[in-house]
N, CA and C atoms as a LAMMPS dump frame, in Angstrom:
ITEM: TIMESTEP
0
ITEM: NUMBER OF ATOMS
621
ITEM: BOX BOUNDS ff ff ff
-5.0000000000000000e+02 5.0000000000000000e+02
-5.0000000000000000e+02 5.0000000000000000e+02
-5.0000000000000000e+02 5.0000000000000000e+02
ITEM: ATOMS id mol type element x y z
1 1 1 N 408.641 -279.549 162.112
2 1 2 C 409.708 -278.885 161.361
3 1 3 C 410.112 -279.658 160.118
4 2 1 N 409.648 -280.889 159.992
5 2 2 C 410.048 -281.688 158.834
6 2 3 C 409.187 -281.297 157.634
7 3 1 N 409.546 -280.176 157.034
8 3 2 C 408.828 -279.703 155.863
9 3 3 C 409.809 -278.994 154.933
10 4 1 N 409.351 -278.696 153.728
11 4 2 C 410.193 -278.069 152.714
12 4 3 C 409.816 -276.599 152.577
13 5 1 N 410.828 -275.762 152.476
14 5 2 C 410.64 -274.34 152.212
15 5 3 C 411.05 -274.043 150.77
16 6 1 N 410.157 -273.414 150.042
17 6 2 C 410.458 -272.92 148.697
18 6 3 C 410.408 -271.395 148.724
19 7 1 N 410.958 -270.764 147.679
20 7 2 C 410.907 -269.309 147.548
21 7 3 C 410.445 -268.953 146.14
22 8 1 N 409.644 -267.866 146.06
23 8 2 C 409.14 -267.462 144.74
24 8 3 C 408.822 -265.97 144.73
25 9 1 N 408.843 -265.399 143.531
26 9 2 C 408.534 -263.981 143.274
27 9 3 C 409.619 -263.027 143.745
28 10 1 N 410.823 -263.52 143.941
29 10 2 C 411.942 -262.638 144.26
30 10 3 C 412.611 -262.1 142.996
31 11 1 N 412.503 -262.822 141.912
32 11 2 C 413.041 -262.357 140.636
33 11 3 C 412.226 -261.157 140.165
34 12 1 N 412.895 -260.051 139.822
35 12 2 C 412.152 -258.874 139.364
36 12 3 C 411.256 -259.196 138.163
37 13 1 N 410.036 -258.711 138.216
38 13 2 C 409.074 -258.881 137.117
39 13 3 C 408.748 -260.345 136.83
40 14 1 N 408.801 -261.178 137.862
41 14 2 C 408.419 -262.585 137.688
42 14 3 C 406.943 -262.668 137.306
43 15 1 N 406.66 -263.359 136.203
44 15 2 C 405.284 -263.461 135.724
45 15 3 C 404.751 -264.892 135.759
46 16 1 N 405.611 -265.842 136.056
47 16 2 C 405.195 -267.236 136.035
48 16 3 C 404.729 -267.681 137.425
49 17 1 N 403.75 -268.558 137.482
50 17 2 C 403.343 -269.125 138.771
51 17 3 C 404.393 -270.114 139.268
52 18 1 N 404.339 -270.419 140.543
53 18 2 C 405.282 -271.392 141.091
54 18 3 C 405.069 -272.744 140.408
55 19 1 N 406.144 -273.378 139.931
56 19 2 C 406 -274.674 139.249
57 19 3 C 405.644 -275.783 140.23
58 20 1 N 404.516 -276.407 140.024
59 20 2 C 403.999 -277.391 140.969
60 20 3 C 404.642 -278.77 140.827
61 21 1 N 405.388 -278.999 139.748
62 21 2 C 405.929 -280.348 139.547
63 21 3 C 406.914 -280.732 140.646
64 22 1 N 407.698 -279.761 141.133
65 22 2 C 408.63 -280.065 142.227
66 22 3 C 407.868 -280.428 143.499
67 23 1 N 406.812 -279.688 143.782
68 23 2 C 406.001 -279.99 144.966
69 23 3 C 405.414 -281.392 144.869
70 24 1 N 404.883 -281.735 143.705
71 24 2 C 404.273 -283.056 143.518
72 24 3 C 405.283 -284.176 143.751
73 25 1 N 406.498 -283.994 143.229
74 25 2 C 407.54 -285.015 143.4
75 25 3 C 408.042 -285.059 144.838
76 26 1 N 408.367 -283.902 145.381
77 26 2 C 409.004 -283.852 146.695
78 26 3 C 408.062 -284.223 147.838
79 27 1 N 406.758 -284.033 147.632
80 27 2 C 405.794 -284.371 148.684
81 27 3 C 405.706 -285.873 148.938
82 28 1 N 406.25 -286.665 148.026
83 28 2 C 406.315 -288.113 148.258
84 28 3 C 407.293 -288.439 149.388
85 29 1 N 408.22 -287.521 149.641
86 29 2 C 409.248 -287.74 150.659
87 29 3 C 409.024 -286.858 151.89
88 30 1 N 408.651 -285.602 151.664
89 30 2 C 408.342 -284.67 152.75
90 30 3 C 407.053 -283.966 152.345
91 31 1 N 405.97 -284.278 153.033
92 31 2 C 404.651 -283.863 152.545
93 31 3 C 404.326 -282.394 152.803
94 32 1 N 404.819 -281.837 153.888
95 32 2 C 404.476 -280.457 154.233
96 32 3 C 405.426 -279.466 153.566
97 33 1 N 404.902 -278.329 153.16
98 33 2 C 405.757 -277.329 152.52
99 33 3 C 405.203 -275.925 152.735
100 34 1 N 406.091 -274.944 152.564
101 34 2 C 405.737 -273.529 152.596
102 34 3 C 406.398 -272.847 151.407
103 35 1 N 405.714 -271.882 150.811
104 35 2 C 406.299 -271.072 149.745
105 35 3 C 406.473 -269.653 150.284
106 36 1 N 407.717 -269.2 150.379
107 36 2 C 408.021 -267.876 150.905
108 36 3 C 408.082 -266.857 149.767
109 37 1 N 407.56 -265.673 150.022
110 37 2 C 407.565 -264.581 149.054
111 37 3 C 408.189 -263.344 149.705
112 38 1 N 408.453 -262.297 148.937
113 38 2 C 409.028 -261.078 149.532
114 38 3 C 408.153 -260.436 150.605
115 39 1 N 406.898 -260.83 150.678
116 39 2 C 405.983 -260.227 151.653
117 39 3 C 406.252 -260.65 153.096
118 40 1 N 406.994 -261.754 153.284
119 40 2 C 407.16 -262.246 154.662
120 40 3 C 408.617 -262.414 155.065
121 41 1 N 409.46 -261.443 154.651
122 41 2 C 410.889 -261.573 154.949
123 41 3 C 411.366 -260.656 156.069
124 42 1 N 410.585 -259.637 156.433
125 42 2 C 411.067 -258.661 157.411
126 42 3 C 411.463 -259.301 158.728
127 43 1 N 410.714 -260.292 159.148
128 43 2 C 411.006 -260.958 160.42
129 43 3 C 412.354 -261.673 160.382
130 44 1 N 412.819 -262.011 159.183
131 44 2 C 414.099 -262.7 159.043
132 44 3 C 415.277 -261.745 159.144
133 45 1 N 415.139 -260.563 158.56
134 45 2 C 416.291 -259.654 158.506
135 45 3 C 416.357 -258.702 159.697
136 46 1 N 415.255 -258.57 160.435
137 46 2 C 415.256 -257.762 161.652
138 46 3 C 415.321 -258.702 162.845
139 47 1 N 416.52 -258.956 163.341
140 47 2 C 416.671 -259.893 164.454
141 47 3 C 417.871 -259.502 165.294
142 48 1 N 417.912 -260.011 166.515
143 48 2 C 418.992 -259.672 167.446
144 48 3 C 420.204 -260.571 167.305
145 49 1 N 420.067 -261.67 166.593
146 49 2 C 421.183 -262.603 166.454
147 49 3 C 422.206 -262.08 165.454
148 50 1 N 421.703 -261.453 164.379
149 50 2 C 422.582 -260.873 163.355
150 50 3 C 422.249 -259.386 163.237
151 51 1 N 422.697 -258.565 164.191
152 51 2 C 422.256 -257.164 164.256
153 51 3 C 422.677 -256.304 163.068
154 52 1 N 423.734 -256.685 162.353
155 52 2 C 424.193 -255.902 161.203
156 52 3 C 423.395 -256.196 159.938
157 53 1 N 422.594 -257.218 159.99
158 53 2 C 422.012 -257.768 158.767
159 53 3 C 421.044 -256.817 158.068
160 54 1 N 420.192 -256.151 158.827
161 54 2 C 419.162 -255.322 158.196
162 54 3 C 419.779 -254.219 157.338
163 55 1 N 420.76 -253.531 157.876
164 55 2 C 421.402 -252.453 157.114
165 55 3 C 422.099 -252.998 155.868
166 56 1 N 422.783 -254.122 156.015
167 56 2 C 423.482 -254.722 154.877
168 56 3 C 422.508 -255.217 153.817
169 57 1 N 421.392 -255.766 154.265
170 57 2 C 420.439 -256.376 153.33
171 57 3 C 419.995 -255.383 152.263
172 58 1 N 419.748 -254.158 152.666
173 58 2 C 419.239 -253.163 151.719
174 58 3 C 420.342 -252.542 150.861
175 59 1 N 421.573 -252.963 151.091
176 59 2 C 422.675 -252.549 150.217
177 59 3 C 423.089 -253.656 149.25
178 60 1 N 422.464 -254.812 149.351
179 60 2 C 422.823 -255.943 148.493
180 60 3 C 422.554 -255.58 147.037
181 61 1 N 423.543 -255.78 146.156
182 61 2 C 423.44 -255.26 144.789
183 61 3 C 422.744 -256.16 143.775
184 62 1 N 422.267 -257.334 144.164
185 62 2 C 421.634 -258.228 143.184
186 62 3 C 420.589 -259.079 143.893
187 63 1 N 419.449 -259.276 143.233
188 63 2 C 418.34 -260.008 143.864
189 63 3 C 418.693 -261.455 144.19
190 64 1 N 419.58 -262.081 143.42
191 64 2 C 419.961 -263.472 143.7
192 64 3 C 420.693 -263.578 145.038
193 65 1 N 421.476 -262.559 145.373
194 65 2 C 422.163 -262.561 146.665
195 65 3 C 421.137 -262.484 147.798
196 66 1 N 420.084 -261.705 147.601
197 66 2 C 418.987 -261.685 148.579
198 66 3 C 418.448 -263.094 148.806
199 67 1 N 418.165 -263.782 147.712
200 67 2 C 417.565 -265.12 147.794
201 67 3 C 418.52 -266.107 148.454
202 68 1 N 419.8 -266.04 148.091
203 68 2 C 420.788 -266.948 148.685
204 68 3 C 420.886 -266.751 150.195
205 69 1 N 420.855 -265.51 150.627
206 69 2 C 420.933 -265.213 152.06
207 69 3 C 419.649 -265.606 152.783
208 70 1 N 418.521 -265.282 152.189
209 70 2 C 417.242 -265.551 152.843
210 70 3 C 416.986 -267.036 153.045
211 71 1 N 417.419 -267.872 152.1
212 71 2 C 417.194 -269.311 152.269
213 71 3 C 417.925 -269.831 153.509
214 72 1 N 419.107 -269.284 153.775
215 72 2 C 419.85 -269.674 154.975
216 72 3 C 419.115 -269.226 156.241
217 73 1 N 418.605 -268 156.213
218 73 2 C 417.877 -267.472 157.366
219 73 3 C 416.582 -268.237 157.614
220 74 1 N 415.89 -268.595 156.546
221 74 2 C 414.636 -269.346 156.682
222 74 3 C 414.863 -270.649 157.436
223 75 1 N 415.892 -271.391 157.044
224 75 2 C 416.149 -272.684 157.693
225 75 3 C 416.733 -272.485 159.088
226 76 1 N 417.555 -271.471 159.269
227 76 2 C 418.129 -271.211 160.588
228 76 3 C 417.031 -270.933 161.62
229 77 1 N 416.076 -270.103 161.261
230 77 2 C 415.045 -269.698 162.215
231 77 3 C 413.865 -270.659 162.298
232 78 1 N 413.617 -271.424 161.247
233 78 2 C 412.418 -272.263 161.197
234 78 3 C 412.681 -273.763 161.194
235 79 1 N 413.904 -274.179 160.855
236 79 2 C 414.155 -275.592 160.636
237 79 3 C 413.491 -276.065 159.36
238 80 1 N 413.663 -277.342 159.047
239 80 2 C 413.125 -277.887 157.814
240 80 3 C 414.182 -277.91 156.725
241 81 1 N 413.729 -278.036 155.486
242 81 2 C 414.639 -278.188 154.357
243 81 3 C 414.31 -277.185 153.264
244 82 1 N 415.338 -276.499 152.802
245 82 2 C 415.159 -275.605 151.666
246 82 3 C 415.336 -276.397 150.377
247 83 1 N 414.491 -276.118 149.378
248 83 2 C 414.661 -276.682 148.033
249 83 3 C 414.407 -275.602 146.995
250 84 1 N 415.259 -275.54 145.977
251 84 2 C 414.951 -274.725 144.808
252 84 3 C 413.684 -275.254 144.147
253 85 1 N 413.034 -274.398 143.388
254 85 2 C 411.803 -274.801 142.699
255 85 3 C 412.058 -275.803 141.582
256 86 1 N 413.337 -275.961 141.206
257 86 2 C 413.687 -276.936 140.161
258 86 3 C 414.533 -278.077 140.717
259 87 1 N 414.371 -278.342 142.017
260 87 2 C 415.106 -279.421 142.683
261 87 3 C 414.128 -280.535 143.044
262 88 1 N 414.427 -281.746 142.578
263 88 2 C 413.526 -282.885 142.751
264 88 3 C 414.206 -283.957 143.607
265 89 1 N 413.583 -284.289 144.721
266 89 2 C 414.12 -285.328 145.6
267 89 3 C 413.968 -286.686 144.923
268 90 1 N 415.037 -287.491 144.975
269 90 2 C 415.046 -288.803 144.333
270 90 3 C 414.958 -289.961 145.316
271 91 1 N 415.416 -289.743 146.55
272 91 2 C 415.313 -290.79 147.566
273 91 3 C 415.427 -290.177 148.953
274 92 1 N 415.007 -290.939 149.936
275 92 2 C 414.895 -290.438 151.3
276 92 3 C 416.249 -290.392 151.988
277 93 1 N 416.423 -289.404 152.852
278 93 2 C 417.618 -289.312 153.683
279 93 3 C 417.204 -289.212 155.147
280 94 1 N 418.16 -289.427 156.045
281 94 2 C 417.891 -289.29 157.469
282 94 3 C 417.867 -287.808 157.838
283 95 1 N 416.961 -287.439 158.721
284 95 2 C 416.805 -286.023 159.07
285 95 3 C 417.212 -285.736 160.513
286 96 1 N 418.124 -286.516 161.047
287 96 2 C 418.519 -286.359 162.448
288 96 3 C 419.662 -285.373 162.633
289 97 1 N 420.243 -284.879 161.557
290 97 2 C 421.383 -283.982 161.66
291 97 3 C 421.25 -282.882 160.619
292 98 1 N 422.258 -282.042 160.55
293 98 2 C 422.356 -281.086 159.455
294 98 3 C 422.636 -281.866 158.183
295 99 1 N 421.858 -281.615 157.15
296 99 2 C 421.971 -282.373 155.902
297 99 3 C 422.402 -281.441 154.774
298 100 1 N 423.472 -281.809 154.081
299 100 2 C 423.913 -281.091 152.888
300 100 3 C 424.187 -282.104 151.784
301 101 1 N 424.334 -281.591 150.565
302 101 2 C 424.493 -282.456 149.396
303 101 3 C 425.668 -281.988 148.544
304 102 1 N 426.328 -282.95 147.917
305 102 2 C 427.392 -282.618 146.972
306 102 3 C 426.78 -282.024 145.71
307 103 1 N 427.264 -280.855 145.308
308 103 2 C 426.819 -280.264 144.046
309 103 3 C 427.606 -280.865 142.887
310 104 1 N 428.925 -280.828 143.008
311 104 2 C 429.802 -281.466 142.023
312 104 3 C 431.201 -281.543 142.622
313 105 1 N 432.088 -282.242 141.949
314 105 2 C 433.481 -282.36 142.391
315 105 3 C 434.385 -281.851 141.275
316 106 1 N 435.164 -280.825 141.583
317 106 2 C 436.099 -280.263 140.602
318 106 3 C 437.278 -281.21 140.394
319 107 1 N 437.864 -281.16 139.235
320 107 2 C 439.096 -281.905 138.997
321 107 3 C 440.262 -281.26 139.731
322 108 1 N 440.193 -279.95 139.881
323 108 2 C 441.271 -279.21 140.531
324 108 3 C 440.704 -277.919 141.106
325 109 1 N 441.318 -277.424 142.176
326 109 2 C 440.888 -276.136 142.732
327 109 3 C 441.178 -274.992 141.77
328 110 1 N 441.991 -275.238 140.765
329 110 2 C 442.263 -274.207 139.766
330 110 3 C 441.018 -273.845 138.962
331 111 1 N 439.988 -274.687 139.029
332 111 2 C 438.727 -274.387 138.349
333 111 3 C 437.904 -273.348 139.101
334 112 1 N 438.276 -273.069 140.341
335 112 2 C 437.482 -272.17 141.173
336 112 3 C 437.774 -270.711 140.843
337 113 1 N 436.852 -269.832 141.243
338 113 2 C 436.997 -268.408 140.984
339 113 3 C 438.093 -267.777 141.824
340 114 1 N 438.425 -266.533 141.503
341 114 2 C 439.528 -265.84 142.161
342 114 3 C 439.315 -265.69 143.664
343 115 1 N 438.092 -265.469 144.077
344 115 2 C 437.807 -265.229 145.492
345 115 3 C 437.629 -266.525 146.284
346 116 1 N 437.406 -267.632 145.604
347 116 2 C 437.036 -268.875 146.281
348 116 3 C 438.24 -269.555 146.928
349 117 1 N 438.003 -270.184 148.066
350 117 2 C 439.052 -270.863 148.824
351 117 3 C 439.641 -272.002 148.001
352 118 1 N 440.973 -272.086 147.985
353 118 2 C 441.66 -273.08 147.147
354 118 3 C 442.246 -274.239 147.962
355 119 1 N 441.773 -274.452 149.181
356 119 2 C 442.24 -275.615 149.929
357 119 3 C 441.879 -276.885 149.169
358 120 1 N 442.738 -277.92 149.211
359 120 2 C 442.514 -279.121 148.384
360 120 3 C 441.142 -279.757 148.56
361 121 1 N 440.62 -279.783 149.787
362 121 2 C 439.331 -280.435 150.028
363 121 3 C 438.165 -279.676 149.387
364 122 1 N 438.406 -278.432 149.003
365 122 2 C 437.331 -277.62 148.436
366 122 3 C 436.986 -277.984 147.002
367 123 1 N 437.624 -279.014 146.468
368 123 2 C 437.169 -279.537 145.166
369 123 3 C 435.771 -280.128 145.294
370 124 1 N 435.42 -280.582 146.495
371 124 2 C 434.057 -281.076 146.744
372 124 3 C 433.182 -279.866 147.049
373 125 1 N 432.284 -279.552 146.119
374 125 2 C 431.435 -278.372 146.232
375 125 3 C 430.083 -278.748 146.839
376 126 1 N 429.645 -277.966 147.797
377 126 2 C 428.399 -278.241 148.508
378 126 3 C 427.268 -277.409 147.895
379 127 1 N 426.149 -278.067 147.631
380 127 2 C 425.01 -277.402 146.992
381 127 3 C 424.301 -276.457 147.961
382 128 1 N 423.778 -275.362 147.423
383 128 2 C 422.874 -274.534 148.232
384 128 3 C 421.45 -274.584 147.685
385 129 1 N 421.198 -275.48 146.717
386 129 2 C 419.836 -275.62 146.188
387 129 3 C 418.993 -276.591 147.009
388 130 1 N 419.61 -277.295 147.946
389 130 2 C 418.874 -278.118 148.904
390 130 3 C 419.765 -278.377 150.114
391 131 1 N 419.243 -278.104 151.289
392 131 2 C 419.948 -278.366 152.548
393 131 3 C 418.937 -278.194 153.67
394 132 1 N 419.284 -278.674 154.844
395 132 2 C 418.353 -278.455 155.942
396 132 3 C 418.679 -279.207 157.209
397 133 1 N 417.843 -278.977 158.198
398 133 2 C 417.996 -279.585 159.508
399 133 3 C 416.681 -279.431 160.26
400 134 1 N 416.425 -280.326 161.188
401 134 2 C 415.269 -280.173 162.065
402 134 3 C 415.648 -279.535 163.395
403 135 1 N 416.864 -278.987 163.46
404 135 2 C 417.338 -278.29 164.653
405 135 3 C 417.239 -276.787 164.436
406 136 1 N 416.444 -276.116 165.241
407 136 2 C 416.369 -274.658 165.159
408 136 3 C 417.701 -274.042 165.561
409 137 1 N 418.074 -272.967 164.895
410 137 2 C 419.294 -272.223 165.213
411 137 3 C 420.529 -273.123 165.151
412 138 1 N 420.604 -273.943 164.131
413 138 2 C 421.748 -274.856 164.032
414 138 3 C 423.042 -274.044 163.924
415 139 1 N 424.058 -274.37 164.731
416 139 2 C 425.284 -273.562 164.742
417 139 3 C 426.044 -273.561 163.419
418 140 1 N 425.915 -274.623 162.632
419 140 2 C 426.557 -274.622 161.317
420 140 3 C 425.96 -273.523 160.44
421 141 1 N 424.641 -273.423 160.41
422 141 2 C 424.001 -272.385 159.601
423 141 3 C 424.326 -270.996 160.128
424 142 1 N 424.442 -270.861 161.437
425 142 2 C 424.835 -269.568 162.01
426 142 3 C 426.204 -269.163 161.489
427 143 1 N 427.116 -270.112 161.438
428 143 2 C 428.458 -269.812 160.939
429 143 3 C 428.427 -269.457 159.453
430 144 1 N 427.583 -270.134 158.691
431 144 2 C 427.455 -269.824 157.262
432 144 3 C 426.91 -268.406 157.078
433 145 1 N 425.884 -268.051 157.828
434 145 2 C 425.3 -266.71 157.722
435 145 3 C 426.313 -265.648 158.136
436 146 1 N 427.068 -265.913 159.18
437 146 2 C 428.096 -264.957 159.616
438 146 3 C 429.162 -264.776 158.548
439 147 1 N 429.501 -265.849 157.846
440 147 2 C 430.458 -265.743 156.739
441 147 3 C 429.861 -264.912 155.6
442 148 1 N 428.574 -265.086 155.329
443 148 2 C 427.896 -264.249 154.326
444 148 3 C 428.014 -262.772 154.687
445 149 1 N 427.802 -262.459 155.953
446 149 2 C 427.864 -261.068 156.4
447 149 3 C 429.259 -260.494 156.192
448 150 1 N 430.286 -261.273 156.51
449 150 2 C 431.669 -260.835 156.279
450 150 3 C 431.885 -260.528 154.803
451 151 1 N 431.414 -261.411 153.938
452 151 2 C 431.614 -261.23 152.497
453 151 3 C 430.792 -260.064 151.958
454 152 1 N 429.585 -259.899 152.468
455 152 2 C 428.768 -258.761 152.053
456 152 3 C 429.449 -257.44 152.401
457 153 1 N 429.96 -257.338 153.612
458 153 2 C 430.639 -256.111 154.026
459 153 3 C 431.849 -255.839 153.14
460 154 1 N 432.539 -256.895 152.772
461 154 2 C 433.717 -256.738 151.918
462 154 3 C 433.328 -256.246 150.528
463 155 1 N 432.32 -256.88 149.926
464 155 2 C 431.946 -256.538 148.555
465 155 3 C 431.321 -255.149 148.493
466 156 1 N 430.571 -254.773 149.529
467 156 2 C 429.98 -253.434 149.571
468 156 3 C 431.065 -252.379 149.725
469 157 1 N 432.098 -252.688 150.496
470 157 2 C 433.196 -251.733 150.689
471 157 3 C 433.984 -251.494 149.409
472 158 1 N 433.947 -252.469 148.49
473 158 2 C 434.645 -252.299 147.209
474 158 3 C 433.938 -251.306 146.298
475 159 1 N 432.653 -251.079 146.559
476 159 2 C 431.844 -250.133 145.799
477 159 3 C 431.83 -250.442 144.302
478 160 1 N 431.808 -251.726 143.983
479 160 2 C 431.692 -252.12 142.576
480 160 3 C 430.254 -251.946 142.111
481 161 1 N 430.077 -251.281 140.994
482 161 2 C 428.735 -251.111 140.443
483 161 3 C 428.266 -252.406 139.801
484 162 1 N 429.171 -253.075 139.117
485 162 2 C 428.815 -254.31 138.422
486 162 3 C 429.334 -255.511 139.206
487 163 1 N 428.431 -256.395 139.595
488 163 2 C 428.783 -257.613 140.315
489 163 3 C 428.777 -258.766 139.32
490 164 1 N 429.869 -259.51 139.281
491 164 2 C 429.969 -260.61 138.323
492 164 3 C 429.196 -261.83 138.811
493 165 1 N 428.956 -262.747 137.895
494 165 2 C 428.301 -264.017 138.241
495 165 3 C 429.1 -264.752 139.308
496 166 1 N 430.427 -264.757 139.189
497 166 2 C 431.26 -265.449 140.176
498 166 3 C 431.204 -264.757 141.532
499 167 1 N 431.073 -263.429 141.522
500 167 2 C 430.899 -262.71 142.788
501 167 3 C 429.616 -263.155 143.485
502 168 1 N 428.543 -263.303 142.71
503 168 2 C 427.253 -263.716 143.266
504 168 3 C 427.363 -265.095 143.905
505 169 1 N 428.039 -266.011 143.219
506 169 2 C 428.214 -267.363 143.757
507 169 3 C 429.077 -267.354 145.019
508 170 1 N 429.99 -266.4 145.101
509 170 2 C 430.918 -266.32 146.229
510 170 3 C 430.284 -265.656 147.452
511 171 1 N 429.517 -264.598 147.263
512 171 2 C 429.061 -263.769 148.386
513 171 3 C 428.186 -264.559 149.355
514 172 1 N 427.073 -265.08 148.867
515 172 2 C 426.163 -265.855 149.721
516 172 3 C 425.715 -267.145 149.052
517 173 1 N 426.35 -267.506 147.952
518 173 2 C 425.955 -268.68 147.191
519 173 3 C 426.665 -269.95 147.63
520 174 1 N 426.838 -270.899 146.73
521 174 2 C 427.391 -272.211 147.098
522 174 3 C 428.779 -272.158 147.727
523 175 1 N 429.589 -271.146 147.374
524 175 2 C 430.944 -271.128 147.937
525 175 3 C 430.938 -270.903 149.438
526 176 1 N 429.963 -270.175 149.953
527 176 2 C 429.914 -269.937 151.4
528 176 3 C 429.675 -271.239 152.15
529 177 1 N 428.654 -271.957 151.754
530 177 2 C 428.332 -273.205 152.456
531 177 3 C 429.437 -274.238 152.244
532 178 1 N 430.093 -274.199 151.069
533 178 2 C 431.228 -275.09 150.808
534 178 3 C 432.398 -274.76 151.718
535 179 1 N 432.744 -273.488 151.793
536 179 2 C 433.884 -273.054 152.608
537 179 3 C 433.684 -273.403 154.079
538 180 1 N 432.51 -273.088 154.611
539 180 2 C 432.255 -273.341 156.033
540 180 3 C 432.172 -274.839 156.307
541 181 1 N 431.597 -275.597 155.38
542 181 2 C 431.529 -277.048 155.57
543 181 3 C 432.933 -277.629 155.736
544 182 1 N 433.833 -277.318 154.829
545 182 2 C 435.178 -277.906 154.9
546 182 3 C 435.984 -277.347 156.073
547 183 1 N 435.718 -276.118 156.436
548 183 2 C 436.449 -275.497 157.542
549 183 3 C 436.001 -276.025 158.896
550 184 1 N 434.713 -276.357 159.025
551 184 2 C 434.149 -276.597 160.357
552 184 3 C 433.357 -277.885 160.497
553 185 1 N 433.412 -278.773 159.515
554 185 2 C 432.588 -279.989 159.585
555 185 3 C 432.92 -280.851 160.8
556 186 1 N 434.149 -280.738 161.299
557 186 2 C 434.547 -281.523 162.471
558 186 3 C 433.83 -281.062 163.744
559 187 1 N 433.246 -279.859 163.717
560 187 2 C 432.613 -279.306 164.917
561 187 3 C 431.137 -279.676 165.042
562 188 1 N 430.536 -280.118 163.942
563 188 2 C 429.089 -280.3 163.916
564 188 3 C 428.703 -281.688 163.434
565 189 1 N 427.455 -282.047 163.726
566 189 2 C 426.883 -283.3 163.231
567 189 3 C 426.27 -283.023 161.856
568 190 1 N 427.055 -283.233 160.797
569 190 2 C 426.616 -282.927 159.435
570 190 3 C 426.689 -284.188 158.591
571 191 1 N 425.612 -284.467 157.874
572 191 2 C 425.593 -285.585 156.925
573 191 3 C 425.697 -285.03 155.511
574 192 1 N 426.7 -285.494 154.773
575 192 2 C 426.882 -285.102 153.373
576 192 3 C 426.42 -286.244 152.485
577 193 1 N 425.411 -285.976 151.655
578 193 2 C 424.874 -286.98 150.738
579 193 3 C 425.324 -286.675 149.314
580 194 1 N 425.445 -287.735 148.519
581 194 2 C 425.916 -287.542 147.146
582 194 3 C 424.792 -287.069 146.23
583 195 1 N 425.135 -286.848 144.968
584 195 2 C 424.208 -286.24 144.007
585 195 3 C 423.017 -287.124 143.657
586 196 1 N 423.086 -288.414 143.96
587 196 2 C 421.997 -289.314 143.564
588 196 3 C 420.71 -289.067 144.354
589 197 1 N 420.799 -288.312 145.436
590 197 2 C 419.609 -288.047 146.248
591 197 3 C 418.716 -286.962 145.652
592 198 1 N 419.256 -286.181 144.747
593 198 2 C 418.525 -285.05 144.183
594 198 3 C 418.701 -284.995 142.676
595 199 1 N 417.725 -284.429 142.016
596 199 2 C 417.875 -284.043 140.618
597 199 3 C 417.636 -282.543 140.54
598 200 1 N 418.694 -281.818 140.21
599 200 2 C 418.574 -280.366 140.096
600 200 3 C 418.581 -280.015 138.619
601 201 1 N 417.491 -279.418 138.162
602 201 2 C 417.345 -279.155 136.734
603 201 3 C 418.211 -278 136.261
604 202 1 N 418.706 -277.193 137.208
605 202 2 C 419.653 -276.117 136.895
606 202 3 C 419.111 -275.158 135.844
607 203 1 N 417.873 -274.755 136.041
608 203 2 C 417.301 -273.771 135.119
609 203 3 C 418.05 -272.446 135.21
610 204 1 N 418.462 -272.078 136.429
611 204 2 C 419.296 -270.882 136.654
612 204 3 C 418.82 -269.699 135.827
613 205 1 N 417.586 -269.331 135.994
614 205 2 C 417.001 -268.272 135.175
615 205 3 C 417.622 -266.902 135.428
616 206 1 N 418.41 -266.776 136.498
617 206 2 C 419.012 -265.479 136.809
618 206 3 C 420.276 -265.219 136.013
619 207 1 N 420.892 -266.263 135.466
620 207 2 C 422.211 -266.09 134.846
621 207 3 C 422.106 -265.514 133.443
């Protein structure tokens, strides 16, 4: 299970091949990897653990939300570590627990979006461009996915045609893993590593 999962070809009309530079760098730390494409996702969304998921998945209004949700499901069902294609590992970490990384630290919760939790500890934002565990069905990830489902149902019920960038980040993006981490970190064996462990190029081609 100690391998890296990447995702590619989910962006509509993607014409570029998967960038190999991340694989070359990251294989120095974790040698095995898989690249997931839209062709092998059905097994993730059709499951008995999250029975509402399949119907909701096909109502998701933006492809980035698909990708944000699928990365959580990939690690939940398979174990290992998810990495964005523009995320470069800089040093080794221990893989005995759930591993997450600091994305950035806000000066104030007032910097957060309207929907985002404003508890004081939430100034520490947790990245969703790299995370993982060697434990299958880790309960922390289950809680994160369940929170995604709650938010998806809410946003779909609003029937908004246009989804904002902040909505995308809130629904299944970094705010979900941040919110659940601060709410429930006392319940799980989670290691939070600082930004020096990763270099995220933040290409963010979807924005």
